[in-house]
C-alpha positions in Angstrom: 58.0 207.5 178.5 59.6 204.4 179.9 62.9 202.9 178.7 63.3 199.2 179.4 65.2 196.2 178.0 63.6 194.7 175.0 63.9 191.0 175.9 61.2 189.4 173.7 61.7 189.8 169.9 58.3 190.6 168.4 58.6 190.2 164.6 55.6 192.3 163.7 56.5 195.1 166.0 60.2 195.2 164.8 59.1 194.8 161.1 56.8 197.8 161.4 59.4 200.0 163.1 62.1 199.2 160.6 59.7 199.6 157.7 58.4 203.0 159.0 62.0 204.4 159.2 62.9 202.9 155.8 65.4 200.3 157.0 63.9 197.6 154.8 67.3 196.0 153.9 67.3 194.6 157.5 63.7 193.2 157.2 64.4 191.3 154.0 65.7 188.5 156.2 63.7 188.6 159.4 65.2 185.3 160.8 68.7 186.9 160.6 67.4 190.1 162.2 65.9 188.1 165.0 69.2 186.3 165.6 70.9 189.7 165.5 68.6 190.8 168.3 69.0 187.7 170.3 72.8 187.9 170.1 73.0 191.6 170.8 74.7 192.9 173.9 71.7 195.0 174.8 68.4 196.2 173.2 66.5 199.0 174.9 63.0 200.1 173.9 61.1 203.3 174.6 57.5 202.9 175.4 54.5 205.1 176.2 51.5 203.2 177.6 52.8 199.9 176.1 53.2 201.5 172.7 56.7 201.1 171.2 58.2 204.4 170.3 61.8 203.4 169.4 64.6 201.0 169.9 68.4 201.1 170.5 70.5 198.0 169.8 74.1 197.6 171.0 76.7 195.0 170.1 80.2 194.5 171.5 82.1 193.1 174.4 80.8 195.6 177.0 84.2 196.2 178.5 86.5 197.7 175.8 84.1 198.5 172.9 80.5 198.8 172.0 78.9 199.6 168.8 75.5 201.3 168.8 74.1 199.3 165.9 70.6 200.7 165.7 68.7 203.7 166.9 65.2 203.8 165.4 62.3 206.0 166.4 59.0 206.0 164.7 58.9 209.0 162.3 55.8 210.4 164.1 57.7 210.5 167.4 61.0 211.8 166.1 62.4 215.2 167.4 60.7 214.6 170.8 63.8 213.4 172.7 63.2 209.7 172.4 66.4 208.9 170.4 68.4 211.1 172.8 66.9 209.3 175.8 67.7 205.9 174.3 71.2 206.8 173.5 71.8 208.4 176.9 70.5 205.2 178.5 73.1 203.3 176.5 75.9 205.7 177.4 75.0 205.6 181.1 75.0 201.8 181.1 78.4 201.6 179.4 80.1 204.7 180.8 83.3 202.8 181.6 83.7 201.3 178.1 86.8 202.6 176.3 85.3 202.9 172.8 81.7 203.7 172.0 81.2 203.7 168.3 78.3 204.0 165.8 77.9 204.2 162.1 75.2 206.3 160.6 74.0 208.2 157.6 76.0 211.3 156.7 73.3 213.9 156.7 73.4 217.3 158.5 70.5 216.3 160.8 72.1 213.0 161.8 75.6 214.4 162.2 74.2 217.3 164.4 72.3 214.8 166.6 75.3 212.7 167.4 77.6 215.7 167.8 75.1 217.2 170.3 75.7 214.0 172.4 79.4 214.3 172.4 80.3 212.0 169.5 83.1 213.0 167.1 83.6 212.0 163.5 86.5 209.5 163.1 88.4 212.1 161.1 88.2 214.5 164.0 90.1 212.0 166.1 92.8 211.2 163.6 91.1 208.0 162.6 89.2 206.6 159.7 86.6 203.9 159.4 86.1 201.1 157.0 83.1 199.0 156.2 82.4 196.1 153.9 78.8 195.7 152.9 
């Protein structure tokens, strides 16, 4: 597996990945998603023999805060270390950033994944989070 920067937005590839993981709310407006990718701080992709396996997308200022906006891995490749490798590549790149945040589904599997990589729930840090959708 190779992890590299995803510098060229490929609509069909992104649409398929988001659809496969069930994130169709993002794909209802592909032009907006494309602009989101183009304006992201970093997008990393995992490949095996030129086949896309997953993507991690980061937004932020790269000095004081980053938000891991997306981590998506094709369902057939999940539980094989791809999401972990993508997230570790992000964490390595931004190891000096004060705040590394992410928002995710509150499922036992997802919570366990992020906790295994050292993330804490906001409440465990005496914080709370808010979101307006």
